[in-house]
C-alpha positions, 0 to 999 in steps of 0.5 A: 461884334462878330460874336454878337452877330453869331449869337443873335443868329443862333438865337433866331435859328433856335427860336425858328426851330422851336416855332416849327416844332410847335407848329408840327405839334399843333398840326398833329393835335388836330389830326389826332382829334379828327381821327377820333371824331367818330368815337367822340360823336358816339360818346357825346350822343350817348351822353345826350341820350342818357340826359342825366341831371345833377348828381345822377350822371352815372352813365355819362360819367362812366362813358368818359371814364372808360374812354379815358382809361382806353387812352391810357389815363389813370382814373381816380373816382369818387372825387370829393365824395361825389360818386360821379366826379372823377379825375383822369391823369397822365404824365409826370412833373411840371407843368401840370395843366388841367381841363374841366369837363361837365356832363349833366343835363337840364330837367324837363326839356327833353327834345328829339333831333328835329327842328321843332319842339317835340319831347323825346321822353315826355317830362324828361331831361335834355342837354340844353346847355351842351354839356354832352359836348363839353365833357367830351371835347375837353377829354378829347383835348386832354387825350391829344396832349397825352399823346404828345407827352407820350411821344416826348414832344411835350413834357409835364402832366395833364389832368381831365376833371369830370365835374358833375352837377353844374346846373344845380348844386355846383359840385366843383365847389366841393372839389375845390374844397377838397383841394383837387385843383391845388396841384395845377399851374393852369386850368382850361375851360370852355362852354358851348354857346352860339359864338366862337369867342375867347373867354373874357367875360366874368360871371355872376356870383350867387347863393342858394338857400331854402326857407322852411316855414312851420305853422299849426294846422286847423280846419280852414273854415270851422276854426281857422283862428286856431291855425298858423299858416305856413303858406301865409308866411311863404307868400309874405316872404315872396312879397317882401322879395318882390318889393325888394326888387325895386331897391336892388342894383340893375345887376342883381337877380332874384329867383325862387321856386316854391317847393311845398305849399300845403296839401289840401285846400280845407286845412290851414297848412303847417308846412311851406318851403321855398328855394331862393337864388340870389345873384350879383357880380361879386360875392360881396354884393351877394352877401348884402342881398342874402342878409336882406333876404334872411331879414325878410324871412324872419319878418314873414314868420313874425307877421304870421306867428309861424317859425322858420328855418333856413338852410344853405344849399350852395354858393359860387364866386364870380369868374376871375378873368385871365386876359393873358390866357384869353389872348393866347387862346384867341390866336389859336381860334384865329389859326383854326378860323371859322366853323363852316356849315352846310345849307341843310344845317343853316336851314335846320337852325332857321327852322328852330329859330322860326319855331321859337319866334326868333329872327332867322339868322342861322348859325354864327361860326365866325371867330369874334375879335378879343372882347373887352372884359365887362361886368357879367351879363349872363349866368353863373357857373362853379368855374368861378370857384376854380378860377379863384384858386388857379389861373383859368383860361376859357373859351366858347364855341358855337353849338346852336342856332344864333340868339336862340333861347338857351336852356331850352329845347332849341339847344337840345335839338342842336347838341345831339346832331352835326351842328353841336358835333362841329362845335365840340371838335372845334373846341377840342382843337382850340383847347389842346393847341392852347395847352401846347403853347403853355407846355412849350413856352414857360414865359407864356405860362408864367405870364398867365400865372402872373395875371392871376396873381395880379387880379386875385383878391387878397382875401382867402377864398372860402367855399360857401357850402355846408360840411359833407358831400353835396345833396339836393335835399 
């Protein structure tokens, strides 16, 4: 009995020491991130000002690569044949934990650092999804972990992934196909938002494709009977899509952008082109919509005597939620507590909401309780494809006014100033603290991986992209 009691006491002592060590590591991580706050804000603001759109993020990518190198990471460029994609690695051996970082902007929503709509560069881009904060915070988290590995308090490898072009072409799909995430045990991710919450929500799968209609020109008045209008075909195609809307599930979404529709009014147009995006809560349901849309394109061509071509642009999977990982990150969010704001910041947020004709409810920095896993309510992300090949642990942090319009000037006005900066620093701390848990406790790591295996679809993952590097053409 004495031996058993001594054994139990020794186990309790060891467990307590381990807990104290982890507490010290997390405290050091927070201090490290705070000490770099000035540099992190400088980098995120420089990316905010560069505001580079998908596949054009050369300045943004360089800023992050340079900072990674300054902090002792080995950087691999041109990942998956994408000039702005990169990996920054430190350490050796297992576990190998990755962290995602985006840095592309949204076209056409340039905005000054003021709480009313006013473009900084007329017609320019802006960070209406907070990706200037996203990549910077994730790199900060990776650096904090690197320092602990360097000290010997953590063992393993950390990899920061610079992932471009999330807003349009979904470059992570090409990176997944290239196998760059295959070495990971777990991948971390966050996204700027208007709440502090652990990642329990999935996303919508989608497919992007173009339809090009080809007809015959003729004089629109003198001999229209000799023409075959590609624009007629395009209009019938959009009419078909819009009638189809009545017969899709409530979770389905159909979007399109007309890219070409003739040149002059007095010539029957022989060229028309449209970009179509279809979304649903699973790849399987997207496939049903895709087949119907292709039939509608074929019918439009038949009705107008034109020909047509289709070209796949890209497609992404839904996020595979990892609730075990969400529970771990939730504890770290609760340990950090809420993000607090000054009266000036709250007034700034309310001015934005007033300008956007939204209720003036300020900013929400409170930590939300662990949420139920529900069907996707919002958008889509190529993080979904990463989550299909490696366990992915996610969160969101507040960077903008509560319930303001996303992908808009209202978010850009916040992501380049203190409201956004606070969310960035908070996310960096929560992510790196959760990574410390996973490095330090093999049982937690195993549980996250088991959650992934349990929920993974039996079918083999197949990236929905064409051969070669990504292109918007």
